[in-house]
N, C-alpha and C positions, 0 to 999 in steps of 0.2 A: 677383550669385545671391541668389535670394529665399530660400534655405532658412535655418531655423533648426532646431535640435536640440531635440526633445523627449527628456524624461527619465523618463519614466514606468517605461519597461522597466529602468532600472538600481536601481529602489526595490521594484517589484511584480512579479510574473507578470503579465503583460498583452498581448491579443490574441488572436483566435479561432484565427490559424494559428500562433502562436507555440508552438513545441516544445521549445525551447532554456531555458524558465525565465528566472527574473530574471538579468540580465547581470551576470558577475562584475567585481569592481572593476578589476582587471587590465585586463580586456578594454574598461571605460569610458574607462581611461585612455588606451590606445591611440587610442580614437573621438574623444576630446576632442583630444587632440594633431593627429590628423590632420585633423580638421575644421577648427580654427584654422589652421591651415598652407594649407588650401583655402579660407579668406576666409568661413568659419563662425563668427560671432562671438556668436550668440545663442542663450540656452538657456533651454527653456519647462520649469518644474516646479511643484511644489506641494507644501504640508504632507500631503497626502493621497496623495503618492505614495511611500509607504513611507519607506525610508531614503534617498531619491533626492537630497534637499536636501544632508545631511551628506555622502553620497558626492561630489556633484559639487563642494559648496565646499571639502572635503579636496584634491581633484584640481585645481581649478585655482587653488588658492593653495600648495600644495605640490609640484605637479609640472608648472606650466606656464610656469614662468620670467617669473612676474609679468604675464602677458600678461591683456590687460582684455576681460572677456567682459560682455555685457549679458545681464542675467538677468531674467527673468520670473517671478514666484509670484504666490501665490494666497490669498485667506482662507480660514478653515476653511468647513466646511458649519455655518450656525446653525441652532439647534433653537428651535422654538416658530412663534407665528404674528404676533408683533411683533418689533420691533427696539428695545431700551432700552439703558441702561446697560452692563448684563450684556454684550450682544453687541458693543457698541462696545469695552467692555474687552477683550474675548475677541480682535476683531480686533488692537488694539494689541499685546496679548500674545504673539499668534502671529506676528505681523509681527516682532517684537523677535527671536523663536526662530528664525524663518527666517533673517532676516540674520545672525543670530550663526551658523547653520548653515552659510550660504553664503559668511560671513566678508565681506560685501557691505556697507558703509558706504551705498551709494546704489545702490538697486534700480531696475533701467530701467522696469519695471511692476510693480503690483499690481493683480491682477484679482478681482473678487469673484466667487468660483466658482461661484456660481448666481444668475445674474441676477435671476431672480424677489425674491432678499433685498431688493432693492433697490425693489420694487414693496409691499413689505409695509408696514403701519402703523410709522411710524418708519425706514423704510428711507433717509430723507435723512441720518440721523445716521450711518450708515455712509460715505457718500458725503463729508459735511462731516469725518468722522475722516481719511479718504484724501486729502482736499484740504489738510488741516493737515500731513499727513505730505508732501504734494509743496509746500507752501509753505515746509516746513522743510529742503527738499532731500533728503530721504530717499529719495523715490521720484521718478521724472522724468515717469511717466504714469499716469493713473488710468484702470483699464481692467474691462471685465466678460467674462465668457463667457458665450455665449448659442446659443441652438439656431433660434429661429423668427423668421420676420416680424414676427410680432404683438409679440415681445419688442423688436426693433428698434424698431417703430413707438413702442411705449411709452417705451422708453428716450430717442429723441431729442425726444419730446415732454416728457421732465421732467428729462433730465439733460445737463450740458455734459460729454460724456465725451471721451478721447483716443484712447483703443485698444479694440479688440474682438476677441473670438477666437469663430471660428465654424465651422460644419462645411462644407466645399465638397468635392466631388470630381466625377468625370465621371458616376458615375449618379445624385448629388445636386446638381441644378443649380437648385434652388429659389430660392436668394436670389440667384442670379445672374440668371436668367430673370425674377423677380419685381422685379427693379431694386433691392434693399434695399442691394447692395454700392455702387451708385452714389449711393442716398441717403446712405447714412454718409459716402462721398467729398464729397458736396457739404458736409456738415458738419466737414470736418476730420479725420475720424476714420481713424487707421491701423489698418489691416484685417491680422489675422494668421488663417490658415484652417488648420484641423486636419482629421483625419479624411479624408485625403485617399485613402487605401487602404481605407477602411471597415475599421480595424482589423485590415487584411490579408486580409480577404475576396474583396478584388478581383485580389489575387496568388496565389489558392489554384489548383490546377488544377482544372479542371473537375470531374473525376471524384471530387475529396474533399472538394467542398462538402457541408456536411449537408442531408437531404432537407428540413429545415424551410424552404430559401431556396426550393423549388421554384416558387412564383409569380412570382420576378424571374429564375429560370434564363434565360429567352430572353434579358434583358437582358445577363446575365453572357457567354452565349454570344457576342453580337453584340459584346460589348467585346473578346474576344479575337479575333474576326474581324476589328475592325475595326485591332486591333493589327498582326496580320498584314498587312492592308491597307496600312499606313503603313510595314511593314517594321522594326516597331519590338516590345519587349517591352510587357507590358501596364504594367509599373512605369513604362518611358520614357514611354507615352503617358498614363497617370494623371499624372505630373509636369508633363509638356509643356502638359497641359490647363489645369492650374490654375495655371502659370507665365506662360500666354500672356493671362491675365484683367489688364488693367491696373490694375483697381482694387484688387487684390491687393497689399499690401507685402512679407508674409512667408508660407511655407510651412512648417507644423510638420511635422517627420518625425522620427519614432524608430525605432531600429535597435537591434539586439540584438549584433551582431558589427562589427568592422572591415571585413570584406568586404562586409557590406551596405552601409555608411556610403560605400565606395569606388562601390558599385553606384550609389547615390543620386547622389553627387556627377557620376559620370560622365553618368547620364541627366539631372541637372539642365542640363547643357552644351547638350543637343540643344534644337534649336528648330525648330519646324514650323509652318506657316500651320493654325491652327484655323480650320476653317470652322463647320459646323454639326454638332453631336453630340447634338443635340435627341433623336433616336432612341433614344439610350441612358438617357435621363433615368426615374428612377423618382420616383413621386409619393406612394408610400405610405410614409408614416412608420415604419409597423410595421417596414420592413426597412432604413431608412436611420438609425434611432437605436439603436444596439445595446443601450441599456438596456432595449428591447423585446424583445431577442432571445430566443427559448426553444431555445438548443442548450446 
């Protein structure tokens, strides 16, 4: 199973379709136990996810019978137009805080939360510090979180990276069709994808989608029609689509409840022959990047 568990909902209110609020710690514990029992052993978190690191760390070490989780966390958001000693010290300090909260001496992956930080003057200093953490056995893989093909091209031309996290879903096929995923694989990069439900937008009933999305409503309607045609739910089709892409190593999915986690795991077991869903592709970044949304 390619599923990794995203934890942003455990620390903050997140998602356009989320009407449940931040997940309670007791529910997080149930989700983690059930996930691990069903073969999910990777967690994705970040310092910017509110209390997520602390909540996750407390549960996986006090309530999970010393099970081994592979944890990915991220750097802080750096301020300024250059990278210098202040930023590298901030990286190291925040990594130490994250490790303490998570109770993990060895982190599976440390991602630069904003890939563009590596492209600033002095950005190589961040990479060098992360590489030192890797050499010292404190992290296994150096990674970045990114959004675009341009970032991928610049990254591969300048850094020897181990891991990337990027957006892919059945509407956002840019990095698949543009062969950026294939190029990353050619460089031996581990690929994790996020936003497979587009912050829950893809799973919302069509009559409850905000009018701001009217320009892509035809695609959303087609998505629901295709799911019915395949005799699947939209959730099942969305997961099946990303799991069918061989270049993808992990699919990061966040949930708010144990019932949602059960639904995800059941859906992830469904395999279909993916042919061509290019008719569902949206190319306007305005609607594919939630930071652009005006809702």
